[in-house]
N, CA, C and O atoms as CSV, one atom per row, in Angstrom:
chain,resi,resn,atom,element,x,y,z
A,1,MET,N,N,182.189,-47.647,47.573
A,1,MET,CA,C,181.915,-48.497,46.506
A,1,MET,C,C,181.042,-47.813,45.421
A,1,MET,O,O,181.255,-47.967,44.219
A,2,ARG,N,N,180.097,-47.085,45.903
A,2,ARG,CA,C,179.163,-46.400,45.035
A,2,ARG,C,C,179.968,-45.331,44.156
A,2,ARG,O,O,179.730,-45.153,42.962
A,3,GLY,N,N,180.872,-44.695,44.819
A,3,GLY,CA,C,181.688,-43.713,44.154
A,3,GLY,C,C,182.511,-44.230,43.008
A,3,GLY,O,O,182.686,-43.580,41.977
A,4,TYR,N,N,183.024,-45.458,43.235
A,4,TYR,CA,C,183.783,-46.098,42.147
A,4,TYR,C,C,182.893,-46.450,40.980
A,4,TYR,O,O,183.268,-46.264,39.822
A,5,ALA,N,N,181.699,-46.964,41.287
A,5,ALA,CA,C,180.743,-47.285,40.183
A,5,ALA,C,C,180.432,-46.104,39.393
A,5,ALA,O,O,180.420,-46.168,38.164
A,6,GLU,N,N,180.151,-44.915,40.093
A,6,GLU,CA,C,179.797,-43.639,39.360
A,6,GLU,C,C,181.012,-43.187,38.534
A,6,GLU,O,O,180.862,-42.734,37.400
A,7,LYS,N,N,182.268,-43.319,39.139
A,7,LYS,CA,C,183.398,-42.810,38.409
A,7,LYS,C,C,183.678,-43.653,37.160
A,7,LYS,O,O,184.139,-43.129,36.146
A,8,LEU,N,N,183.397,-44.964,37.235
A,8,LEU,CA,C,183.619,-45.799,36.135
A,8,LEU,C,C,182.661,-45.390,34.947
A,8,LEU,O,O,183.076,-45.404,33.788
A,9,ILE,N,N,181.436,-45.043,35.248
A,9,ILE,CA,C,180.524,-44.570,34.159
A,9,ILE,C,C,181.078,-43.259,33.586
A,9,ILE,O,O,181.036,-43.032,32.377
A,10,HIS,N,N,181.601,-42.397,34.479
A,10,HIS,CA,C,182.164,-41.085,33.953
A,10,HIS,C,C,183.269,-41.394,32.975
A,10,HIS,O,O,183.297,-40.790,31.903
A,11,TYR,N,N,184.164,-42.281,33.271
A,11,TYR,CA,C,185.270,-42.678,32.308
A,11,TYR,C,C,184.714,-43.367,31.111
A,11,TYR,O,O,185.167,-43.136,29.990
A,12,GLY,N,N,183.699,-44.246,31.330
A,12,GLY,CA,C,183.033,-44.870,30.127
A,12,GLY,C,C,182.443,-43.970,29.122
A,12,GLY,O,O,182.423,-44.273,27.929
A,13,LYS,N,N,181.939,-42.817,29.606
A,13,LYS,CA,C,181.399,-41.777,28.715
A,13,LYS,C,C,182.432,-41.109,27.893
A,13,LYS,O,O,182.110,-40.498,26.874
A,14,LEU,N,N,183.678,-41.202,28.298
A,14,LEU,CA,C,184.790,-40.578,27.485
A,14,LEU,C,C,185.020,-41.478,26.248
A,14,LEU,O,O,185.594,-40.994,25.273
A,15,GLY,N,N,184.633,-42.663,26.240
A,15,GLY,CA,C,184.760,-43.531,25.095
A,15,GLY,C,C,185.873,-44.486,25.099
A,15,GLY,O,O,186.823,-44.281,25.855
A,16,ASP,N,N,185.848,-45.538,24.308
A,16,ASP,CA,C,186.877,-46.523,24.369
A,16,ASP,C,C,188.127,-46.135,23.626
A,16,ASP,O,O,189.118,-46.865,23.638
A,17,THR,N,N,188.084,-44.977,22.973
A,17,THR,CA,C,189.273,-44.480,22.269
A,17,THR,C,C,190.103,-43.508,23.205
A,17,THR,O,O,191.197,-43.072,22.848
A,18,ASN,N,N,189.553,-43.208,24.365
A,18,ASN,CA,C,190.332,-42.360,25.244
A,18,ASN,C,C,191.241,-43.257,26.114
A,18,ASN,O,O,190.767,-44.193,26.758
A,19,GLU,N,N,192.531,-42.957,26.119
A,19,GLU,CA,C,193.498,-43.737,26.739
A,19,GLU,C,C,193.304,-43.824,28.238
A,19,GLU,O,O,193.427,-44.909,28.807
A,20,ARG,N,N,193.019,-42.766,28.864
A,20,ARG,CA,C,192.797,-42.762,30.355
A,20,ARG,C,C,191.589,-43.623,30.707
A,20,ARG,O,O,191.614,-44.376,31.680
A,21,ALA,N,N,190.541,-43.506,29.911
A,21,ALA,CA,C,189.308,-44.255,30.234
A,21,ALA,C,C,189.645,-45.744,30.090
A,21,ALA,O,O,189.244,-46.550,30.930
A,22,MET,N,N,190.356,-46.104,29.064
A,22,MET,CA,C,190.686,-47.531,28.916
A,22,MET,C,C,191.590,-48.035,29.999
A,22,MET,O,O,191.444,-49.188,30.406
A,23,ARG,N,N,192.517,-47.248,30.494
A,23,ARG,CA,C,193.377,-47.727,31.643
A,23,ARG,C,C,192.560,-47.850,32.899
A,23,ARG,O,O,192.738,-48.800,33.662
A,24,MET,N,N,191.664,-46.910,33.132
A,24,MET,CA,C,190.822,-47.055,34.365
A,24,MET,C,C,189.904,-48.276,34.240
A,24,MET,O,O,189.691,-48.997,35.214
A,25,ALA,N,N,189.356,-48.507,33.024
A,25,ALA,CA,C,188.486,-49.696,32.885
A,25,ALA,C,C,189.249,-50.948,33.129
A,25,ALA,O,O,188.779,-51.860,33.809
A,26,ASP,N,N,190.430,-50.997,32.575
A,26,ASP,CA,C,191.301,-52.193,32.726
A,26,ASP,C,C,191.705,-52.415,34.192
A,26,ASP,O,O,191.804,-53.562,34.630
A,27,PHE,N,N,191.951,-51.287,34.990
A,27,PHE,CA,C,192.284,-51.394,36.342
A,27,PHE,C,C,191.114,-51.902,37.173
A,27,PHE,O,O,191.273,-52.842,37.951
A,28,TRP,N,N,189.955,-51.300,37.022
A,28,TRP,CA,C,188.833,-51.517,37.902
A,28,TRP,C,C,187.994,-52.717,37.556
A,28,TRP,O,O,187.430,-53.367,38.436
A,29,LEU,N,N,187.908,-53.017,36.272
A,29,LEU,CA,C,187.070,-54.238,35.850
A,29,LEU,C,C,187.980,-55.438,35.746
A,29,LEU,O,O,188.712,-55.607,34.771
A,30,THR,N,N,187.922,-56.248,36.746
A,30,THR,CA,C,188.746,-57.471,36.799
A,30,THR,C,C,188.328,-58.484,35.785
A,30,THR,O,O,189.184,-59.260,35.362
A,31,GLU,N,N,187.054,-58.558,35.337
A,31,GLU,CA,C,186.548,-59.365,34.280
A,31,GLU,C,C,186.601,-58.577,33.024
A,31,GLU,O,O,185.796,-57.668,32.822
A,32,LYS,N,N,187.569,-58.914,32.132
A,32,LYS,CA,C,187.806,-58.078,30.959
A,32,LYS,C,C,186.713,-58.160,29.954
A,32,LYS,O,O,186.721,-57.316,29.058
A,33,ASP,N,N,185.792,-59.040,29.977
A,33,ASP,CA,C,184.686,-59.139,29.094
A,33,ASP,C,C,183.613,-58.114,29.503
A,33,ASP,O,O,182.638,-57.947,28.769
A,34,LEU,N,N,183.755,-57.432,30.632
A,34,LEU,CA,C,182.893,-56.269,31.000
A,34,LEU,C,C,183.267,-55.012,30.315
A,34,LEU,O,O,182.432,-54.114,30.208
A,35,ASN,N,N,184.465,-54.884,29.842
A,35,ASN,CA,C,184.872,-53.605,29.118
A,35,ASN,C,C,183.876,-53.176,28.053
A,35,ASN,O,O,183.408,-52.038,28.069
A,36,PRO,N,N,183.540,-54.086,27.110
A,36,PRO,CA,C,182.615,-53.647,26.093
A,36,PRO,C,C,181.205,-53.270,26.661
A,36,PRO,O,O,180.521,-52.404,26.116
A,37,LYS,N,N,180.796,-53.947,27.770
A,37,LYS,CA,C,179.527,-53.488,28.329
A,37,LYS,C,C,179.585,-52.105,28.929
A,37,LYS,O,O,178.595,-51.375,28.878
A,38,LEU,N,N,180.740,-51.711,29.510
A,38,LEU,CA,C,180.907,-50.380,30.009
A,38,LEU,C,C,180.734,-49.363,28.916
A,38,LEU,O,O,179.933,-48.435,29.024
A,39,PHE,N,N,181.547,-49.560,27.789
A,39,PHE,CA,C,181.567,-48.584,26.750
A,39,PHE,C,C,180.401,-48.626,25.778
A,39,PHE,O,O,180.067,-47.598,25.188
A,40,GLN,N,N,179.787,-49.747,25.596
A,40,GLN,CA,C,178.747,-49.922,24.592
A,40,GLN,C,C,177.359,-49.937,25.159
A,40,GLN,O,O,176.426,-49.584,24.437
A,41,VAL,N,N,177.146,-50.325,26.415
A,41,VAL,CA,C,175.871,-50.367,27.005
A,41,VAL,C,C,175.641,-49.305,28.082
A,41,VAL,O,O,174.655,-48.574,27.992
A,42,LEU,N,N,176.499,-49.187,29.089
A,42,LEU,CA,C,176.284,-48.355,30.234
A,42,LEU,C,C,176.536,-46.902,29.864
A,42,LEU,O,O,175.716,-46.036,30.170
A,43,ALA,N,N,177.657,-46.623,29.212
A,43,ALA,CA,C,177.913,-45.247,28.861
A,43,ALA,C,C,176.930,-44.606,28.028
A,43,ALA,O,O,176.589,-43.456,28.303
A,44,PRO,N,N,176.405,-45.247,26.984
A,44,PRO,CA,C,175.346,-44.565,26.175
A,44,PRO,C,C,174.028,-44.418,26.930
A,44,PRO,O,O,173.269,-43.495,26.636
A,45,ARG,N,N,173.724,-45.302,27.902
A,45,ARG,CA,C,172.562,-45.173,28.684
A,45,ARG,C,C,172.594,-43.862,29.535
A,45,ARG,O,O,171.561,-43.217,29.712
A,46,PHE,N,N,173.772,-43.485,30.048
A,46,PHE,CA,C,173.865,-42.316,30.852
A,46,PHE,C,C,174.550,-41.103,30.179
A,46,PHE,O,O,175.032,-40.203,30.868
A,47,GLN,N,N,174.590,-41.085,28.861
A,47,GLN,CA,C,175.306,-40.032,28.154
A,47,GLN,C,C,174.737,-38.652,28.470
A,47,GLN,O,O,175.496,-37.684,28.523
A,48,ASP,N,N,173.470,-38.534,28.675
A,48,ASP,CA,C,172.830,-37.209,28.941
A,48,ASP,C,C,172.751,-36.840,30.429
A,48,ASP,O,O,172.260,-35.766,30.778
A,49,GLN,N,N,173.233,-37.731,31.299
A,49,GLN,CA,C,173.220,-37.482,32.738
A,49,GLN,C,C,174.632,-37.011,33.134
A,49,GLN,O,O,175.626,-37.353,32.494
A,50,ASN,N,N,174.679,-36.186,34.247
A,50,ASN,CA,C,175.919,-35.838,34.789
A,50,ASN,C,C,176.228,-36.439,36.099
A,50,ASN,O,O,177.182,-36.005,36.745
A,51,GLY,N,N,175.519,-37.376,36.530
A,51,GLY,CA,C,175.778,-38.009,37.768
A,51,GLY,C,C,174.530,-38.751,38.276
A,51,GLY,O,O,173.509,-38.711,37.590
A,52,GLY,N,N,174.551,-39.389,39.377
A,52,GLY,CA,C,173.437,-40.100,39.905
A,52,GLY,C,C,173.111,-41.353,39.042
A,52,GLY,O,O,171.943,-41.585,38.730
A,53,TYR,N,N,174.091,-42.129,38.670
A,53,TYR,CA,C,173.912,-43.320,37.900
A,53,TYR,C,C,173.484,-44.547,38.661
A,53,TYR,O,O,172.962,-45.509,38.100
A,54,THR,N,N,173.719,-44.487,39.949
A,54,THR,CA,C,173.411,-45.672,40.767
A,54,THR,C,C,172.433,-45.312,41.936
A,54,THR,O,O,172.200,-44.164,42.315
A,55,ARG,N,N,171.909,-46.430,42.438
A,55,ARG,CA,C,171.168,-46.187,43.709
A,55,ARG,C,C,171.554,-47.360,44.652
A,55,ARG,O,O,171.835,-48.484,44.234
A,56,MET,N,N,171.544,-47.020,45.892
A,56,MET,CA,C,172.035,-47.946,46.927
A,56,MET,C,C,170.839,-48.294,47.889
A,56,MET,O,O,170.156,-47.404,48.397
A,57,LEU,N,N,170.633,-49.550,48.101
A,57,LEU,CA,C,169.585,-49.919,49.061
A,57,LEU,C,C,170.226,-50.815,50.124
A,57,LEU,O,O,170.939,-51.776,49.833
A,58,ARG,N,N,169.929,-50.440,51.377
A,58,ARG,CA,C,170.489,-51.219,52.488
A,58,ARG,C,C,169.652,-52.571,52.596
A,58,ARG,O,O,168.435,-52.630,52.422
A,59,ILE,N,N,170.442,-53.599,52.894
A,59,ILE,CA,C,169.834,-54.927,53.127
A,59,ILE,C,C,169.436,-54.862,54.640
A,59,ILE,O,O,170.245,-54.488,55.489
A,60,PRO,N,N,168.219,-55.221,54.929
A,60,PRO,CA,C,167.739,-55.141,56.301
A,60,PRO,C,C,168.529,-55.915,57.324
A,60,PRO,O,O,168.790,-55.386,58.404
A,61,LYS,N,N,168.893,-57.046,57.065
A,61,LYS,CA,C,169.643,-57.923,57.978
A,61,LYS,C,C,171.153,-57.696,57.869
A,61,LYS,O,O,171.674,-57.420,56.788
A,62,SER,N,N,171.831,-57.816,58.979
A,62,SER,CA,C,173.253,-57.715,58.946
A,62,SER,C,C,173.889,-59.118,58.922
A,62,SER,O,O,173.209,-60.103,59.210
A,63,ARG,N,N,175.133,-59.212,58.595
A,63,ARG,CA,C,175.799,-60.557,58.529
A,63,ARG,C,C,175.893,-61.047,59.979
A,63,ARG,O,O,176.030,-60.276,60.929
A,64,GLU,N,N,175.813,-62.350,60.086
A,64,GLU,CA,C,175.792,-62.962,61.377
A,64,GLU,C,C,177.277,-62.905,62.043
A,64,GLU,O,O,177.406,-62.759,63.258
A,65,GLN,N,N,178.305,-63.019,61.228
A,65,GLN,CA,C,179.632,-63.139,61.844
A,65,GLN,C,C,180.012,-61.816,62.466
A,65,GLN,O,O,180.446,-61.819,63.618
A,66,ASP,N,N,179.884,-60.682,61.795
A,66,ASP,CA,C,180.402,-59.475,62.423
A,66,ASP,C,C,179.359,-58.379,62.514
A,66,ASP,O,O,179.708,-57.240,62.828
A,67,ARG,N,N,178.100,-58.670,62.254
A,67,ARG,CA,C,176.983,-57.717,62.342
A,67,ARG,C,C,177.188,-56.470,61.450
A,67,ARG,O,O,176.656,-55.401,61.749
A,68,ALA,N,N,177.929,-56.608,60.401
A,68,ALA,CA,C,178.175,-55.522,59.471
A,68,ALA,C,C,176.919,-55.264,58.612
A,68,ALA,O,O,176.304,-56.197,58.097
A,69,LYS,N,N,176.570,-54.024,58.477
A,69,LYS,CA,C,175.434,-53.641,57.624
A,69,LYS,C,C,175.839,-53.862,56.156
A,69,LYS,O,O,176.990,-53.632,55.786
A,70,MET,N,N,174.941,-54.284,55.373
A,70,MET,CA,C,175.218,-54.508,53.978
A,70,MET,C,C,174.230,-53.789,53.058
A,70,MET,O,O,173.130,-53.406,53.458
A,71,ALA,N,N,174.683,-53.619,51.776
A,71,ALA,CA,C,173.819,-52.896,50.849
A,71,ALA,C,C,174.082,-53.417,49.482
A,71,ALA,O,O,175.083,-54.083,49.218
A,72,VAL,N,N,173.112,-53.083,48.568
A,72,VAL,CA,C,173.209,-53.537,47.193
A,72,VAL,C,C,173.252,-52.238,46.357
A,72,VAL,O,O,172.487,-51.314,46.632
A,73,ILE,N,N,174.113,-52.157,45.370
A,73,ILE,CA,C,174.273,-51.027,44.487
A,73,ILE,C,C,173.836,-51.515,43.118
A,73,ILE,O,O,174.325,-52.523,42.609
A,74,GLU,N,N,172.871,-50.749,42.516
A,74,GLU,CA,C,172.428,-51.074,41.175
A,74,GLU,C,C,172.504,-49.824,40.295
A,74,GLU,O,O,172.368,-48.690,40.754
A,75,TYR,N,N,172.733,-50.100,38.980
A,75,TYR,CA,C,172.717,-49.006,38.017
A,75,TYR,C,C,171.275,-48.714,37.702
A,75,TYR,O,O,170.480,-49.637,37.532
A,76,LYS,N,N,170.917,-47.432,37.619
A,76,LYS,CA,C,169.556,-47.058,37.312
A,76,LYS,C,C,169.296,-47.339,35.828
A,76,LYS,O,O,170.178,-47.300,34.970
A,77,GLY,N,N,167.976,-47.632,35.596
A,77,GLY,CA,C,167.558,-47.880,34.157
A,77,GLY,C,C,167.972,-49.266,33.594
A,77,GLY,O,O,168.040,-49.453,32.379
A,78,ASN,N,N,168.240,-50.210,34.482
A,78,ASN,CA,C,168.573,-51.541,33.954
A,78,ASN,C,C,167.317,-52.273,33.630
A,78,ASN,O,O,166.224,-51.876,34.033
A,79,CYS,N,N,167.477,-53.382,32.877
A,79,CYS,CA,C,166.271,-54.066,32.412
A,79,CYS,C,C,165.645,-55.013,33.465
A,79,CYS,O,O,164.608,-55.627,33.215
A,80,LEU,N,N,166.288,-55.119,34.637
A,80,LEU,CA,C,165.802,-56.005,35.672
A,80,LEU,C,C,164.703,-55.188,36.491
A,80,LEU,O,O,164.686,-53.958,36.505
A,81,PRO,N,N,163.835,-55.946,37.134
A,81,PRO,CA,C,162.856,-55.239,37.984
A,81,PRO,C,C,163.580,-54.558,39.101
A,81,PRO,O,O,164.593,-55.057,39.590
A,82,PRO,N,N,163.087,-53.451,39.502
A,82,PRO,CA,C,163.776,-52.631,40.611
A,82,PRO,C,C,163.755,-53.410,41.918
A,82,PRO,O,O,162.852,-54.201,42.192
A,83,LEU,N,N,164.758,-53.160,42.687
A,83,LEU,CA,C,164.814,-53.810,44.037
A,83,LEU,C,C,163.751,-53.212,44.892
A,83,LEU,O,O,163.515,-52.010,44.770
A,84,PRO,N,N,163.101,-53.919,45.726
A,84,PRO,CA,C,162.042,-53.332,46.623
A,84,PRO,C,C,162.713,-52.363,47.682
A,84,PRO,O,O,163.774,-52.647,48.238
A,85,LEU,N,N,162.037,-51.245,47.904
A,85,LEU,CA,C,162.471,-50.354,48.905
A,85,LEU,C,C,162.285,-50.968,50.252
A,85,LEU,O,O,161.335,-51.736,50.403
A,86,PRO,N,N,163.090,-50.713,51.247
A,86,PRO,CA,C,162.853,-51.243,52.567
A,86,PRO,C,C,161.727,-50.570,53.236
A,86,PRO,O,O,161.511,-49.361,53.144
A,87,HIS,N,N,160.992,-51.437,53.939
A,87,HIS,CA,C,159.798,-50.906,54.684
A,87,HIS,C,C,160.224,-50.445,56.067
A,87,HIS,O,O,160.761,-51.256,56.822
A,88,ARG,N,N,160.027,-49.254,56.423
A,88,ARG,CA,C,160.368,-48.803,57.747
A,88,ARG,C,C,159.129,-48.764,58.682
A,88,ARG,O,O,158.017,-48.397,58.304
A,89,ASP,N,N,159.408,-49.153,59.860
A,89,ASP,CA,C,158.285,-49.148,60.892
A,89,ASP,C,C,158.141,-47.706,61.258
A,89,ASP,O,O,158.861,-47.200,62.119
A,90,SER,N,N,157.168,-47.001,60.581
A,90,SER,CA,C,157.096,-45.521,60.835
A,90,SER,C,C,156.511,-45.197,62.203
A,90,SER,O,O,156.595,-44.046,62.630
A,91,ASN,N,N,155.889,-46.209,62.946
A,91,ASN,CA,C,155.344,-45.904,64.209
A,91,ASN,C,C,156.411,-45.517,65.208
A,91,ASN,O,O,156.143,-44.865,66.217
A,92,LEU,N,N,157.608,-45.927,64.907
A,92,LEU,CA,C,158.710,-45.731,65.924
A,92,LEU,C,C,159.507,-44.462,65.704
A,92,LEU,O,O,160.402,-44.172,66.498
A,93,THR,N,N,159.233,-43.709,64.687
A,93,THR,CA,C,159.953,-42.466,64.436
A,93,THR,C,C,159.614,-41.491,65.501
A,93,THR,O,O,158.555,-41.578,66.123
A,94,LEU,N,N,160.549,-40.503,65.738
A,94,LEU,CA,C,160.196,-39.517,66.683
A,94,LEU,C,C,159.049,-38.652,66.376
A,94,LEU,O,O,158.290,-38.326,67.289
A,95,LEU,N,N,158.860,-38.258,65.196
A,95,LEU,CA,C,157.763,-37.401,64.813
A,95,LEU,C,C,156.440,-38.187,65.049
A,95,LEU,O,O,155.498,-37.615,65.599
A,96,ASN,N,N,156.350,-39.431,64.665
A,96,ASN,CA,C,155.095,-40.132,64.920
A,96,ASN,C,C,154.839,-40.386,66.343
A,96,ASN,O,O,153.673,-40.401,66.738
A,97,GLN,N,N,155.839,-40.593,67.168
A,97,GLN,CA,C,155.640,-40.744,68.598
A,97,GLN,C,C,155.153,-39.473,69.195
A,97,GLN,O,O,154.268,-39.509,70.049
A,98,LEU,N,N,155.693,-38.314,68.786
A,98,LEU,CA,C,155.135,-37.055,69.270
A,98,LEU,C,C,153.679,-36.802,68.768
A,98,LEU,O,O,152.872,-36.256,69.520
A,99,LEU,N,N,153.368,-37.150,67.635
A,99,LEU,CA,C,151.995,-36.988,67.081
A,99,LEU,C,C,150.992,-37.924,67.905
A,99,LEU,O,O,149.882,-37.543,68.277
A,100,GLN,N,N,151.479,-39.094,68.126
A,100,GLN,CA,C,150.601,-40.013,68.962
A,100,GLN,C,C,150.318,-39.484,70.351
A,100,GLN,O,O,149.200,-39.596,70.854
A,101,GLY,N,N,151.312,-38.918,70.955
A,101,GLY,CA,C,151.220,-38.316,72.272
A,101,GLY,C,C,150.309,-37.102,72.248
A,101,GLY,O,O,149.572,-36.868,73.206
A,102,LEU,N,N,150.344,-36.347,71.203
A,102,LEU,CA,C,149.468,-35.170,71.032
A,102,LEU,C,C,148.012,-35.598,70.858
A,102,LEU,O,O,147.100,-34.971,71.397
A,103,GLN,N,N,147.804,-36.682,70.091
A,103,GLN,CA,C,146.446,-37.201,69.851
A,103,GLN,C,C,145.871,-37.731,71.134
A,103,GLN,O,O,144.685,-37.535,71.400
A,104,GLN,N,N,146.706,-38.426,71.973
A,104,GLN,CA,C,146.222,-38.876,73.283
A,104,GLN,C,C,145.862,-37.713,74.146
A,104,GLN,O,O,144.801,-37.729,74.769
A,105,ASP,N,N,146.678,-36.715,74.218
A,105,ASP,CA,C,146.366,-35.542,75.067
A,105,ASP,C,C,145.050,-34.852,74.617
A,105,ASP,O,O,144.202,-34.502,75.438
A,106,LEU,N,N,144.917,-34.672,73.294
A,106,LEU,CA,C,143.664,-34.072,72.781
A,106,LEU,C,C,142.478,-34.910,73.115
A,106,LEU,O,O,141.456,-34.372,73.542
A,107,HIS,N,N,142.560,-36.213,72.941
A,107,HIS,CA,C,141.519,-37.138,73.310
A,107,HIS,C,C,141.101,-37.007,74.759
A,107,HIS,O,O,139.912,-36.925,75.064
A,108,GLN,N,N,142.102,-36.987,75.673
A,108,GLN,CA,C,141.795,-36.880,77.047
A,108,GLN,C,C,141.195,-35.559,77.433
A,108,GLN,O,O,140.314,-35.520,78.292
A,109,ASN,N,N,141.647,-34.441,76.818
A,109,ASN,CA,C,141.059,-33.105,77.032
A,109,ASN,C,C,139.596,-33.105,76.519
A,109,ASN,O,O,138.720,-32.559,77.190
A,110,GLN,N,N,139.338,-33.672,75.415
A,110,GLN,CA,C,137.938,-33.670,74.913
A,110,GLN,C,C,137.039,-34.478,75.808
A,110,GLN,O,O,135.881,-34.108,75.999
A,111,LYS,N,N,137.524,-35.565,76.365
A,111,LYS,CA,C,136.729,-36.320,77.319
A,111,LYS,C,C,136.495,-35.492,78.552
A,111,LYS,O,O,135.371,-35.472,79.053
A,112,ALA,N,N,137.544,-34.770,79.098
A,112,ALA,CA,C,137.274,-34.039,80.269
A,112,ALA,C,C,136.308,-32.860,79.984
A,112,ALA,O,O,135.462,-32.561,80.826
A,113,ASP,N,N,136.413,-32.199,78.841
A,113,ASP,CA,C,135.487,-31.113,78.483
A,113,ASP,C,C,134.059,-31.660,78.341
A,113,ASP,O,O,133.102,-31.010,78.761
A,114,PHE,N,N,133.926,-32.787,77.781
A,114,PHE,CA,C,132.597,-33.337,77.571
A,114,PHE,C,C,131.997,-33.747,78.875
A,114,PHE,O,O,130.807,-33.493,79.066
A,115,SER,N,N,132.680,-34.337,79.764
A,115,SER,CA,C,132.149,-34.725,81.099
A,115,SER,C,C,131.837,-33.533,81.952
A,115,SER,O,O,130.850,-33.578,82.687
A,116,SER,N,N,132.610,-32.458,81.913
A,116,SER,CA,C,132.361,-31.269,82.702
A,116,SER,C,C,131.143,-30.513,82.206
A,116,SER,O,O,130.410,-29.915,82.994
A,117,SER,N,N,130.932,-30.539,80.907
A,117,SER,CA,C,129.814,-29.703,80.344
A,117,SER,C,C,128.491,-30.517,80.407
A,117,SER,O,O,127.422,-29.963,80.152
A,118,HIS,N,N,128.559,-31.819,80.741
A,118,HIS,CA,C,127.317,-32.609,80.776
A,118,HIS,C,C,127.013,-33.132,82.189
A,118,HIS,O,O,126.298,-34.120,82.358
A,119,THR,N,N,127.566,-32.455,83.189
A,119,THR,CA,C,127.234,-32.842,84.501
A,119,THR,C,C,125.912,-32.127,84.911
A,119,THR,O,O,125.633,-30.992,84.528
A,120,VAL,N,N,125.115,-32.890,85.729
A,120,VAL,CA,C,123.831,-32.295,86.116
A,120,VAL,C,C,124.073,-31.414,87.317
A,120,VAL,O,O,124.660,-31.822,88.319
A,121,GLN,N,N,123.596,-30.183,87.178
A,121,GLN,CA,C,123.767,-29.156,88.253
A,121,GLN,C,C,122.456,-29.333,89.139
A,121,GLN,O,O,121.346,-29.443,88.619
A,122,PRO,N,N,122.655,-29.351,90.457
A,122,PRO,CA,C,121.422,-29.311,91.280
A,122,PRO,C,C,120.716,-28.010,91.201
A,122,PRO,O,O,121.339,-26.950,91.137
A,123,PRO,N,N,119.382,-28.083,91.204
A,123,PRO,CA,C,118.633,-26.866,91.112
A,123,PRO,C,C,118.875,-25.896,92.303
A,123,PRO,O,O,119.105,-26.360,93.420
A,124,ARG,N,N,118.829,-24.590,92.088
A,124,ARG,CA,C,119.126,-23.591,93.130
A,124,ARG,C,C,117.740,-23.267,93.727
A,124,ARG,O,O,116.748,-23.074,93.024
A,125,ILE,N,N,117.742,-23.222,95.045
A,125,ILE,CA,C,116.471,-22.929,95.727
A,125,ILE,C,C,116.669,-21.620,96.412
A,125,ILE,O,O,115.754,-21.124,97.070
């Protein structure tokens, strides 16, 4: 889906006088009142860019019926507030799990070193 949205902007940048661009817009845009928006709003916005017109954000919950993962695609630079980025529970990543294990090992070693260096030695006679 994202590829189609990117390709549509590419054709929109060719202009509404380009025959191929008009055919592609007519084919992909089922609502014909969106054609002027493609050529007069979106194409000028991305005129100086060569790609990367959209961003995709995954929706955290899946659909109940088939558990399909869902996402939202938005054009960059729109006038709406940006969609919030999903918050990941970083404690569960492999790297953070390894770092937590290392911290625990270091803490145990420091406790062992501290207790062995502070034991009272009986006097030698």
